[in-house]
Backbone as CSV, one residue per row, in Angstrom:
resi,resn,N_x,N_y,N_z,CA_x,CA_y,CA_z,C_x,C_y,C_z
1,MET,10.361,-19.744,-15.048,9.852,-20.011,-14.044,8.683,-20.150,-13.641
2,PRO,8.021,-20.870,-12.969,6.752,-20.298,-12.398,6.373,-19.040,-11.449
3,ALA,5.455,-18.572,-11.422,5.077,-17.231,-10.660,5.361,-17.445,-9.479
4,PRO,5.748,-16.676,-8.409,5.612,-16.621,-7.440,4.429,-16.832,-6.321
5,PHE,3.974,-17.270,-5.140,2.679,-17.286,-5.057,2.570,-15.571,-4.427
6,LEU,3.773,-15.074,-3.826,3.476,-13.499,-2.961,4.684,-12.448,-4.030
7,SER,4.040,-11.278,-3.843,4.839,-10.135,-4.443,4.548,-9.619,-3.223
8,VAL,5.740,-9.082,-2.777,5.955,-7.431,-1.774,6.397,-6.523,-2.205
9,ILE,5.921,-5.523,-2.404,6.181,-4.000,-3.361,6.264,-3.402,-1.850
10,ILE,7.519,-2.489,-1.579,7.803,-1.709,-0.769,8.152,-0.366,-1.810
11,PRO,7.426,0.854,-1.428,7.833,1.888,-2.179,8.620,2.728,-0.981
12,ALA,9.851,3.362,-1.296,10.976,3.747,-0.776,11.724,5.108,-0.864
13,HIS,11.019,6.156,-0.464,11.789,7.584,-0.679,12.291,7.924,-0.020
14,ASN,13.607,8.121,0.359,14.377,8.904,1.626,14.379,7.726,2.762
15,GLU,14.570,7.011,2.348,14.087,5.895,3.001,15.874,4.838,3.637
16,GLU,17.613,5.244,2.910,18.236,5.198,3.375,18.212,4.486,4.844
17,ARG,18.144,4.921,6.038,18.247,4.723,7.411,17.080,3.679,7.352
18,ARG,15.767,3.362,6.968,15.473,2.346,7.606,14.796,1.472,7.008
19,LEU,15.694,1.144,5.451,15.369,0.456,4.705,15.938,-0.887,4.729
20,PRO,17.301,-0.830,5.307,18.319,-2.148,6.192,17.409,-3.014,6.580
21,ALA,17.144,-2.108,7.740,16.194,-3.230,9.165,14.843,-3.907,8.392
22,THR,14.367,-3.168,7.462,13.001,-3.477,6.767,12.915,-4.390,6.136
23,LEU,14.166,-4.640,4.964,14.326,-5.856,3.944,15.067,-6.954,5.127
24,GLU,15.467,-6.594,6.185,16.326,-7.918,6.972,15.065,-8.436,7.663
25,GLN,14.268,-8.056,8.147,13.109,-8.452,8.533,11.775,-9.056,7.760
26,VAL,11.660,-8.563,6.616,10.709,-9.284,5.257,11.584,-10.206,5.057
27,PHE,12.927,-10.101,4.611,13.232,-11.590,4.065,13.667,-12.600,5.251
28,LYS,13.993,-12.482,6.112,13.924,-13.379,7.456,12.224,-14.210,7.469
29,TYR,11.262,-13.146,7.669,9.812,-13.508,7.197,9.922,-14.637,6.489
30,LEU,9.986,-14.224,5.079,9.978,-14.579,3.931,10.028,-15.955,3.517
31,ARG,11.949,-16.243,4.326,12.493,-17.621,4.190,11.515,-18.255,5.250
32,ALA,10.784,-18.108,6.309,10.538,-19.486,6.695,9.167,-19.531,6.852
33,GLN,8.972,-19.265,5.061,7.350,-19.604,4.712,7.348,-20.944,3.657
34,SER,6.658,-21.569,3.326,6.665,-22.784,2.506,6.843,-22.160,0.863
35,TYR,5.806,-21.182,1.153,5.727,-20.799,-0.569,7.003,-19.763,-1.050
36,SER,6.350,-19.352,-2.536,7.787,-18.897,-3.128,7.342,-17.262,-3.143
37,ALA,8.168,-16.695,-3.019,8.365,-14.775,-2.960,9.101,-14.160,-3.583
38,GLU,8.767,-12.926,-3.879,9.622,-11.807,-4.704,9.417,-10.357,-3.791
39,VAL,10.464,-10.241,-3.583,10.162,-8.183,-2.865,10.900,-7.479,-3.870
40,LEU,10.163,-6.184,-4.099,10.378,-5.363,-5.274,10.439,-4.069,-4.574
41,VAL,11.748,-3.535,-4.338,11.441,-1.903,-3.459,11.782,-1.047,-5.015
42,VAL,10.792,-0.628,-4.832,10.445,1.106,-5.896,11.094,2.205,-5.328
43,GLU,12.036,2.807,-5.502,12.726,4.452,-4.880,12.425,5.378,-6.229
44,ASN,12.075,6.440,-5.328,11.579,7.011,-6.274,11.562,8.570,-5.953
45,GLY,12.424,9.760,-6.348,13.272,10.783,-6.363,13.474,10.906,-4.779
46,SER,13.984,10.115,-4.641,15.117,10.181,-2.902,16.200,11.258,-2.873
47,ALA,16.694,11.879,-2.195,17.700,13.495,-2.254,18.836,12.594,-1.463
48,ASP,18.589,11.455,-1.047,19.487,10.260,-0.329,20.226,9.314,-1.133
49,ASN,20.576,8.017,-0.547,21.216,7.084,-0.880,20.305,5.803,-1.376
50,THR,18.942,5.795,-0.834,18.022,5.079,-0.701,18.183,4.043,-1.974
51,TYR,18.392,4.367,-3.352,18.700,3.217,-4.416,20.086,2.294,-4.160
52,GLU,20.761,2.897,-3.814,22.219,2.691,-3.722,22.299,1.682,-2.474
53,VAL,21.475,2.162,-1.881,21.336,0.842,-0.314,20.577,-0.190,-0.777
54,ALA,19.076,-0.085,-1.408,18.454,-1.760,-1.927,19.484,-1.886,-2.596
55,CYS,20.077,-1.494,-3.850,20.800,-2.028,-4.662,21.448,-2.992,-3.944
56,SER,22.299,-2.683,-2.888,23.427,-3.709,-2.065,23.128,-4.748,-1.830
57,TYR,21.393,-4.781,-1.613,21.078,-6.353,-0.535,20.952,-7.125,-2.186
58,GLN,20.921,-6.705,-3.038,20.277,-7.929,-4.128,21.270,-8.567,-4.059
59,ALA,23.226,-8.634,-3.824,23.764,-9.729,-3.510,23.401,-10.559,-2.877
60,HIS,22.437,-10.777,-1.891,22.246,-11.582,-0.822,20.869,-12.204,-0.906
61,TYR,19.961,-10.989,-1.632,18.620,-11.487,-1.712,18.369,-11.794,-3.263
62,PRO,18.535,-13.082,-3.978,18.430,-12.769,-5.302,16.999,-13.182,-5.784
63,ASN,15.980,-12.766,-4.869,14.389,-12.496,-5.287,14.039,-10.992,-4.750
64,LEU,15.260,-9.936,-4.896,14.766,-8.493,-4.504,14.784,-7.912,-5.838
65,GLN,14.089,-7.497,-6.252,14.328,-6.527,-7.355,13.829,-4.732,-7.241
66,VAL,14.750,-4.144,-7.289,15.098,-2.713,-6.848,14.708,-1.517,-8.382
67,ILE,13.669,-0.760,-8.201,13.022,-0.182,-9.539,13.366,1.459,-8.832
68,GLN,14.017,2.312,-9.594,13.869,3.173,-9.765,13.014,3.999,-10.624
69,GLU,12.325,5.051,-10.166,11.713,5.970,-10.752,12.142,7.632,-10.231
70,LYS,12.200,8.180,-11.579,12.830,9.310,-10.954,11.893,10.400,-10.332
71,GLU,10.455,10.625,-10.604,9.749,11.237,-10.178,9.035,10.861,-8.706
72,ARG,8.878,11.928,-7.947,7.902,11.654,-6.695,6.892,11.112,-6.447
73,GLY,6.265,10.478,-5.285,4.411,10.349,-5.786,4.581,8.600,-5.084
74,LYS,3.813,8.302,-4.062,3.967,6.803,-3.399,2.657,6.072,-4.315
75,GLY,1.936,6.649,-4.974,1.059,6.457,-5.704,1.802,5.836,-7.032
76,LEU,2.699,6.398,-7.229,3.460,6.067,-8.817,4.282,5.184,-8.573
77,ALA,5.241,4.776,-7.565,5.871,4.051,-7.204,5.420,2.947,-6.584
78,VAL,3.825,2.472,-6.119,3.281,1.677,-5.792,2.959,0.810,-6.839
79,ARG,2.260,1.549,-7.716,1.944,1.015,-9.285,2.854,0.509,-10.083
80,ARG,4.222,1.699,-10.163,5.519,0.650,-10.886,5.424,-0.744,-10.039
81,GLY,5.793,-0.814,-8.997,5.836,-2.318,-8.281,4.893,-3.080,-8.775
82,MET,3.908,-3.306,-8.300,2.581,-3.758,-8.929,2.495,-4.006,-9.943
83,LEU,2.361,-3.064,-11.066,2.624,-3.486,-12.521,3.754,-4.707,-12.864
84,GLN,4.380,-4.658,-12.569,6.111,-5.136,-12.805,6.394,-6.498,-12.213
85,ALA,5.468,-6.246,-10.836,5.634,-7.926,-10.196,4.858,-8.949,-10.637
86,SER,5.279,-10.143,-10.386,4.580,-11.420,-11.102,4.148,-12.528,-10.035
87,GLY,3.084,-11.616,-8.731,3.137,-12.396,-7.802,1.584,-12.929,-8.153
88,GLU,1.137,-13.663,-7.203,-0.191,-14.379,-7.644,-1.028,-13.382,-6.604
89,TYR,-0.264,-13.287,-5.604,-1.024,-12.022,-4.694,0.512,-10.922,-4.381
90,ARG,0.120,-9.724,-4.041,1.013,-8.584,-4.480,0.288,-7.932,-3.016
91,PHE,1.366,-7.582,-2.212,1.380,-7.279,-1.104,2.084,-5.878,-0.977
92,MET,1.350,-4.772,-0.829,1.835,-3.154,-0.559,2.261,-2.884,0.989
93,CYS,3.708,-2.975,1.224,4.022,-2.814,2.201,4.752,-1.226,2.965
94,ASP,4.502,-0.492,3.694,5.613,0.526,4.029,6.607,0.164,4.481
95,ALA,7.397,1.061,4.050,8.946,0.742,3.806,9.159,1.106,5.859
96,ASP,8.693,1.638,6.566,9.167,2.117,8.202,8.219,0.743,8.849
97,LEU,7.452,-0.164,8.149,6.896,-1.633,9.156,6.222,-1.214,9.987
98,SER,5.278,-0.615,10.147,5.011,-0.159,11.299,3.478,-1.145,11.789
99,MET,3.293,-2.108,10.661,2.845,-2.979,11.261,3.789,-4.233,10.962
100,PRO,3.751,-5.185,11.928,4.556,-6.645,12.251,4.681,-7.421,10.967
101,VAL,6.014,-7.556,10.642,6.210,-8.449,9.829,5.182,-9.742,9.347
102,ASP,4.912,-10.345,10.459,4.394,-11.578,10.540,2.738,-11.859,10.106
103,GLU,2.595,-10.207,10.408,0.754,-9.999,9.993,0.295,-10.220,8.705
104,ILE,1.831,-10.535,7.727,1.047,-10.682,6.412,0.345,-12.041,6.128
105,ALA,0.519,-13.182,6.783,-0.046,-14.310,6.594,-1.660,-14.012,6.960
106,ARG,-2.123,-12.984,7.823,-3.579,-12.451,7.713,-4.231,-12.043,6.378
107,PHE,-3.306,-11.736,5.467,-3.797,-10.991,4.141,-3.854,-12.241,2.998
108,LEU,-3.257,-13.426,3.367,-3.270,-14.732,2.081,-3.901,-15.588,2.406
109,PRO,-3.980,-16.122,1.580,-4.658,-17.500,2.348,-3.827,-18.674,2.610
110,PRO,-4.373,-19.768,3.654,-5.724,-19.855,3.843,-5.866,-19.176,4.877
111,GLN,-5.474,-18.313,5.047,-6.136,-17.391,6.618,-6.848,-16.512,6.088
112,LEU,-7.058,-15.697,5.099,-8.294,-15.075,4.200,-8.250,-15.646,2.554
113,GLU,-9.612,-16.157,2.766,-10.205,-16.619,1.357,-11.166,-15.704,0.870
114,ASP,-11.325,-15.865,-0.567,-12.495,-14.847,-0.987,-12.291,-13.424,-0.993
115,PHE,-11.553,-12.913,-1.425,-11.104,-11.226,-1.334,-10.385,-11.089,-2.789
116,ASP,-10.715,-9.708,-3.028,-10.161,-9.391,-4.326,-9.143,-8.204,-3.742
117,VAL,-9.428,-7.379,-2.894,-8.416,-6.486,-2.273,-8.790,-6.997,-0.476
118,ALA,-7.398,-6.463,0.204,-7.494,-6.899,1.478,-6.276,-5.425,2.229
119,ILE,-7.072,-4.769,3.359,-6.656,-3.702,3.652,-6.561,-3.466,4.801
120,GLY,-5.636,-3.242,5.109,-4.938,-3.288,7.078,-5.725,-1.777,7.023
121,SER,-6.241,-2.653,8.331,-6.945,-1.359,9.306,-6.721,-0.990,10.893
122,ARG,-6.468,0.177,11.035,-6.337,0.881,12.330,-7.364,1.073,12.983
123,GLU,-8.362,0.940,12.593,-9.704,1.197,13.000,-10.855,0.269,13.541
124,ALA,-10.605,-0.973,12.388,-11.684,-1.927,12.767,-11.532,-2.384,14.016
125,PRO,-12.775,-3.017,14.649,-12.393,-3.615,15.484,-11.957,-4.872,15.736
126,GLY,-11.016,-4.732,16.791,-9.561,-5.349,16.964,-8.598,-5.321,16.528
127,SER,-8.397,-4.137,16.410,-7.042,-2.969,15.952,-6.961,-2.799,17.237
128,ILE,-4.984,-2.186,16.558,-4.573,-1.180,18.442,-3.774,-1.081,17.613
129,ARG,-3.854,0.435,18.310,-2.702,1.864,17.866,-1.652,1.712,18.848
130,TYR,-0.344,1.556,18.581,0.754,2.163,19.507,1.026,3.142,19.545
131,ASN,1.287,3.844,20.662,2.565,4.766,20.501,1.666,6.476,19.568
132,GLU,0.573,6.603,19.292,-0.285,7.391,18.441,-0.575,8.492,19.021
133,PRO,0.271,9.793,18.375,-0.121,11.562,19.410,-1.611,11.660,19.425
134,GLU,-2.877,11.950,20.245,-4.297,12.031,20.431,-4.064,13.052,18.972
135,TYR,-3.383,14.006,19.051,-3.834,14.918,17.848,-3.645,13.916,16.202
136,ARG,-2.980,13.074,16.467,-2.940,12.609,15.501,-3.719,11.568,14.748
137,HIS,-4.512,11.038,15.929,-5.457,10.069,15.730,-6.668,11.018,15.078
138,ILE,-6.902,12.258,15.640,-7.692,12.718,15.520,-8.049,13.232,14.604
139,GLY,-6.510,13.638,14.233,-6.784,14.134,12.373,-6.650,13.154,11.752
140,GLY,-6.409,12.136,11.965,-6.779,10.650,11.147,-8.157,10.368,10.953
141,ARG,-8.753,10.579,11.877,-10.139,9.984,11.843,-11.381,11.416,11.202
142,ALA,-10.574,12.694,11.357,-11.584,13.562,10.795,-11.200,13.681,9.168
143,VAL,-10.127,13.135,8.917,-9.536,12.639,7.013,-10.494,11.771,6.582
144,ASN,-10.486,10.038,7.675,-11.338,9.580,6.963,-12.925,9.785,7.263
145,ILE,-13.155,10.056,8.016,-14.657,10.938,7.479,-15.049,11.619,6.363
146,MET,-14.130,12.657,6.531,-13.991,13.168,4.724,-14.445,12.135,3.846
147,ILE,-13.639,11.101,3.290,-13.477,10.106,2.552,-14.431,9.214,2.490
148,ARG,-15.271,9.128,3.749,-16.260,8.042,3.400,-17.489,8.913,3.438
149,LEU,-17.584,10.264,3.662,-18.799,11.059,2.966,-18.622,11.348,1.802
150,LEU,-17.616,11.647,0.923,-17.207,12.190,-0.093,-17.253,10.668,-1.437
151,ALA,-16.312,9.680,-0.654,-16.485,8.598,-1.865,-16.321,7.078,-0.792
152,LEU,-16.138,6.844,0.113,-16.025,5.393,0.238,-16.516,5.212,1.524
153,PRO,-17.935,5.409,1.714,-18.766,4.628,2.606,-18.855,3.446,3.324
154,GLY,-18.192,3.548,4.346,-18.038,1.926,5.218,-16.739,1.507,5.560
155,LEU,-16.190,2.510,5.034,-14.694,1.858,5.304,-13.993,2.499,6.081
156,ASP,-13.540,2.266,7.119,-12.709,2.564,8.310,-11.378,3.062,8.235
157,ASP,-10.720,2.816,7.413,-9.431,3.273,7.034,-8.944,3.013,5.581
158,THR,-9.149,3.633,5.037,-8.399,3.474,3.437,-6.799,3.391,3.740
159,GLN,-6.432,4.714,4.612,-5.006,5.230,3.947,-3.570,4.503,4.568
160,CYS,-4.359,3.190,5.649,-3.145,2.583,5.967,-2.330,1.955,4.921
161,GLY,-0.903,1.784,4.994,-0.194,1.506,4.141,0.281,0.030,3.758
162,PHE,-1.148,-1.336,3.929,-0.565,-2.559,4.362,-1.939,-2.869,3.379
163,LYS,-2.033,-3.562,1.884,-2.706,-3.788,1.316,-2.387,-4.810,0.390
164,CYS,-3.031,-6.106,0.147,-3.134,-6.623,-0.391,-3.635,-7.218,-1.935
165,PHE,-3.513,-7.280,-2.848,-4.268,-7.568,-4.094,-4.281,-8.891,-4.904
166,ARG,-5.418,-10.009,-5.211,-4.996,-10.533,-5.950,-4.830,-10.574,-7.140
167,ALA,-3.613,-11.039,-8.123,-2.712,-10.412,-9.166,-3.850,-9.674,-10.342
168,PRO,-5.081,-10.572,-10.795,-5.795,-9.827,-11.742,-6.448,-8.723,-11.618
169,ILE,-6.694,-8.939,-10.328,-7.090,-7.206,-9.406,-6.305,-5.800,-9.783
170,ALA,-5.103,-6.636,-9.641,-4.351,-5.500,-9.192,-3.761,-5.117,-10.241
171,GLU,-3.465,-6.222,-11.248,-3.483,-5.425,-12.869,-4.504,-4.851,-13.477
172,GLU,-5.507,-4.828,-13.042,-6.492,-3.833,-13.425,-6.522,-2.539,-12.675
173,LEU,-7.007,-2.512,-11.399,-7.262,-1.950,-11.069,-5.801,-0.567,-10.934
174,PHE,-4.551,-1.107,-11.123,-3.632,-0.120,-11.309,-3.047,-0.035,-12.860
175,ALA,-3.766,-0.451,-13.303,-4.012,0.182,-15.187,-4.971,1.436,-15.435
176,MET,-5.490,1.257,-14.441,-6.914,1.998,-14.466,-6.125,3.423,-13.301
177,GLN,-5.263,3.465,-12.919,-5.101,4.683,-11.490,-4.919,5.658,-12.447
178,THR,-4.531,6.795,-11.815,-4.197,8.061,-11.892,-3.874,8.980,-11.313
179,LEU,-3.531,9.152,-10.521,-3.280,9.818,-9.037,-2.708,9.278,-8.361
180,THR,-1.053,9.857,-8.265,0.413,9.453,-8.022,0.821,9.850,-6.726
181,GLY,-0.052,10.352,-5.670,0.323,11.232,-4.765,-0.080,10.280,-3.595
182,TRP,-0.975,10.697,-2.275,-1.366,10.210,-1.163,-2.629,9.408,-1.475
183,SER,-3.505,10.331,-2.193,-4.618,9.825,-2.355,-4.717,8.739,-3.108
184,PHE,-4.260,7.916,-4.020,-4.193,6.579,-4.839,-5.039,5.882,-4.023
185,ASP,-4.715,5.703,-2.975,-5.289,4.006,-2.250,-6.912,4.283,-2.232
186,ILE,-7.589,5.928,-2.157,-8.591,6.269,-2.327,-9.183,5.730,-3.348
187,GLU,-8.628,6.539,-5.226,-8.945,6.021,-6.293,-9.271,4.575,-6.399
188,LEU,-8.043,3.495,-6.153,-7.920,2.407,-6.149,-8.787,1.694,-5.609
189,LEU,-9.516,2.162,-4.147,-10.579,1.706,-3.709,-11.582,2.166,-4.127
190,TYR,-11.918,3.030,-4.951,-13.237,3.345,-5.449,-13.502,2.785,-6.454
191,ILE,-12.395,2.802,-7.395,-12.468,1.811,-8.802,-12.761,0.436,-8.439
192,ALA,-12.083,-0.421,-7.476,-12.584,-1.982,-6.491,-13.941,-2.044,-6.318
193,ARG,-14.074,-0.361,-5.686,-16.046,-0.653,-5.459,-16.562,-0.629,-6.786
194,ARG,-16.391,0.884,-7.423,-17.076,0.562,-8.411,-17.412,-0.928,-9.336
195,ARG,-16.152,-1.325,-9.550,-16.141,-2.585,-10.329,-16.942,-4.353,-9.113
196,ALA,-17.026,-3.641,-8.520,-18.063,-4.477,-7.552,-16.821,-5.817,-6.731
197,HIS,-15.708,-5.488,-6.655,-14.405,-6.520,-6.814,-14.959,-6.670,-4.626
198,ARG,-14.588,-7.532,-4.191,-15.186,-7.664,-2.976,-13.303,-6.897,-2.170
199,ILE,-13.804,-6.220,-1.397,-13.112,-5.427,-0.299,-12.976,-5.897,1.277
200,VAL,-11.950,-6.571,1.650,-11.926,-6.791,3.133,-11.315,-5.873,3.863
201,GLU,-11.576,-5.461,4.837,-10.505,-4.698,5.963,-10.243,-5.267,7.264
202,LEU,-9.134,-5.461,7.156,-8.693,-6.324,8.452,-8.138,-5.286,9.442
203,PRO,-8.049,-5.590,10.613,-7.938,-4.802,11.790,-6.443,-5.625,11.919
204,ILE,-5.291,-4.528,12.326,-3.805,-4.836,12.508,-3.632,-4.122,13.422
205,PRO,-2.241,-4.743,14.144,-1.437,-3.656,15.279,-0.654,-3.125,14.590
206,TRP,-0.501,-2.031,14.731,0.175,-0.110,13.893,0.740,0.144,15.300
207,TYR,2.112,0.267,14.638,2.788,1.269,15.740,3.201,2.586,14.943
208,PHE,2.922,3.264,15.595,3.006,4.455,15.081,4.453,5.424,15.345
209,ASN,5.137,5.920,13.751,6.048,6.004,13.446,6.468,7.514,13.562
210,PRO,7.197,8.366,14.343,7.551,9.944,14.526,7.737,10.724,13.220
211,ASP,8.377,9.440,12.379,8.761,10.242,11.356,8.133,9.893,10.431
212,SER,7.348,9.752,10.143,5.800,9.586,8.917,6.098,11.110,8.224
213,LYS,5.964,10.988,7.130,6.022,11.928,5.862,4.877,12.469,6.245
214,LEU,3.250,12.067,6.334,2.590,12.534,5.749,2.035,13.258,6.943
215,HIS,1.157,14.479,6.557,0.775,15.419,7.443,-0.587,15.653,7.111
216,VAL,-1.074,15.533,8.190,-2.500,14.985,8.376,-3.350,16.438,7.100
217,PHE,-3.237,17.917,8.285,-4.373,18.415,8.194,-3.960,18.745,6.515
218,GLN,-2.816,18.976,6.043,-1.744,19.941,4.993,-2.115,18.510,3.768
219,ASP,-2.022,17.474,3.987,-2.925,16.607,2.823,-4.062,16.360,2.652
220,ALA,-5.145,16.684,4.126,-6.461,16.271,3.578,-7.159,17.618,2.902
221,LEU,-6.587,18.837,1.966,-6.927,19.551,1.346,-6.758,19.055,0.139
222,VAL,-5.379,18.433,-0.129,-4.815,18.021,-1.281,-5.655,16.743,-1.713
223,MET,-6.541,15.682,-0.203,-7.312,14.832,-0.978,-8.252,14.892,-1.213
224,ALA,-9.175,16.429,-0.613,-10.215,16.535,-1.082,-10.617,16.732,-2.427
225,LEU,-9.811,17.937,-3.109,-9.146,17.865,-4.549,-9.370,16.743,-5.293
226,ASP,-8.133,15.665,-4.779,-8.227,14.671,-5.515,-9.550,13.412,-5.387
227,ILE,-10.469,13.453,-4.478,-11.565,13.370,-4.559,-12.569,13.269,-5.704
228,PHE,-12.596,14.837,-5.536,-13.105,15.611,-6.827,-12.689,15.294,-8.146
229,LYS,-11.542,14.907,-8.455,-10.805,14.670,-9.575,-11.311,12.850,-10.133
230,ILE,-11.306,12.269,-8.735,-11.639,10.810,-8.651,-13.463,10.998,-9.820
231,HIS,-14.299,11.302,-8.893,-15.593,11.759,-9.491,-15.552,12.168,-11.074
232,LEU,-14.672,12.888,-11.034,-15.005,13.668,-12.361,-14.298,12.965,-13.480
233,ASN,-13.117,11.822,-13.165,-12.623,10.592,-14.097,-13.743,9.733,-14.102
234,ALA,-14.484,9.547,-13.253,-15.776,8.631,-13.282,-16.687,8.736,-14.083
235,LEU,-17.240,10.299,-14.179,-18.315,10.891,-14.978,-17.744,10.649,-16.447
236,ARG,-16.589,11.018,-16.611,-15.851,10.999,-18.100,-15.891,9.494,-18.918
237,GLY,-15.627,8.441,-17.842,-15.920,6.897,-18.397,-14.143,6.217,-17.996
238,LYS,-13.588,6.813,-17.263,-12.061,6.549,-17.253,-11.914,5.328,-16.740
239,TYR,-12.741,5.145,-15.541,-12.759,3.773,-14.594,-14.143,2.833,-15.475
240,GLY,-14.011,2.879,-16.779,-15.209,1.784,-17.486,-16.304,1.969,-16.374
241,PRO,-17.693,1.430,-17.161,-18.636,0.928,-16.653,-18.993,0.243,-15.518
242,GLY,-20.127,1.542,-14.471,-19.815,0.529,-12.683,-20.809,-0.611,-12.700
243,ALA,-20.526,-1.475,-11.939,-21.293,-2.245,-11.589,-22.735,-2.413,-11.595
């Protein structure tokens, strides 16, 4: 079988309630496209029936893979999905679908050409944030300032959950990933920039979800420590030579 054009990877931790609607929207969108696609749901460490719910959809959607990781960690789930996927382009998609699914087209040829990594941005010019409390926006901007100062200058939003990778780049970057929690995006983009891959930031419409599992201020400290680990990894040569 030829490789599909697109793989959609959905990390899912305690998502039994939101996952059904997300899968229906994603597959409705993909059925309308001219290209072939697969969807990989990676359940990791859930305390609910996320895995069973995801498996129940395999009878309806033959191009759905359900993967189970016993340990928690969004970065762990995304890495497993990216390395198991077979698509020419590999798209990371949050289970809450806070970005409308039809925006996926903007991350792919022919709408987007000549890129290695395309990241959705809630802050790039042209982006729109809906229903987000002011305190969350301020906290998110403070975290981004820290990330820009310490690791990734020039990127307005490294933590948005919608990113697309060309297959060879995905296999290269995720094979070197060491962080398995929220900071994995920072590490991947740091490695990509170190290896001179082209990162494109795309403005998106984004809808705040009050059930978000991110705790901005608590997770900021963890990210700061993880950024230190990233620099230490680079000094130890874990990411190979820089460009």
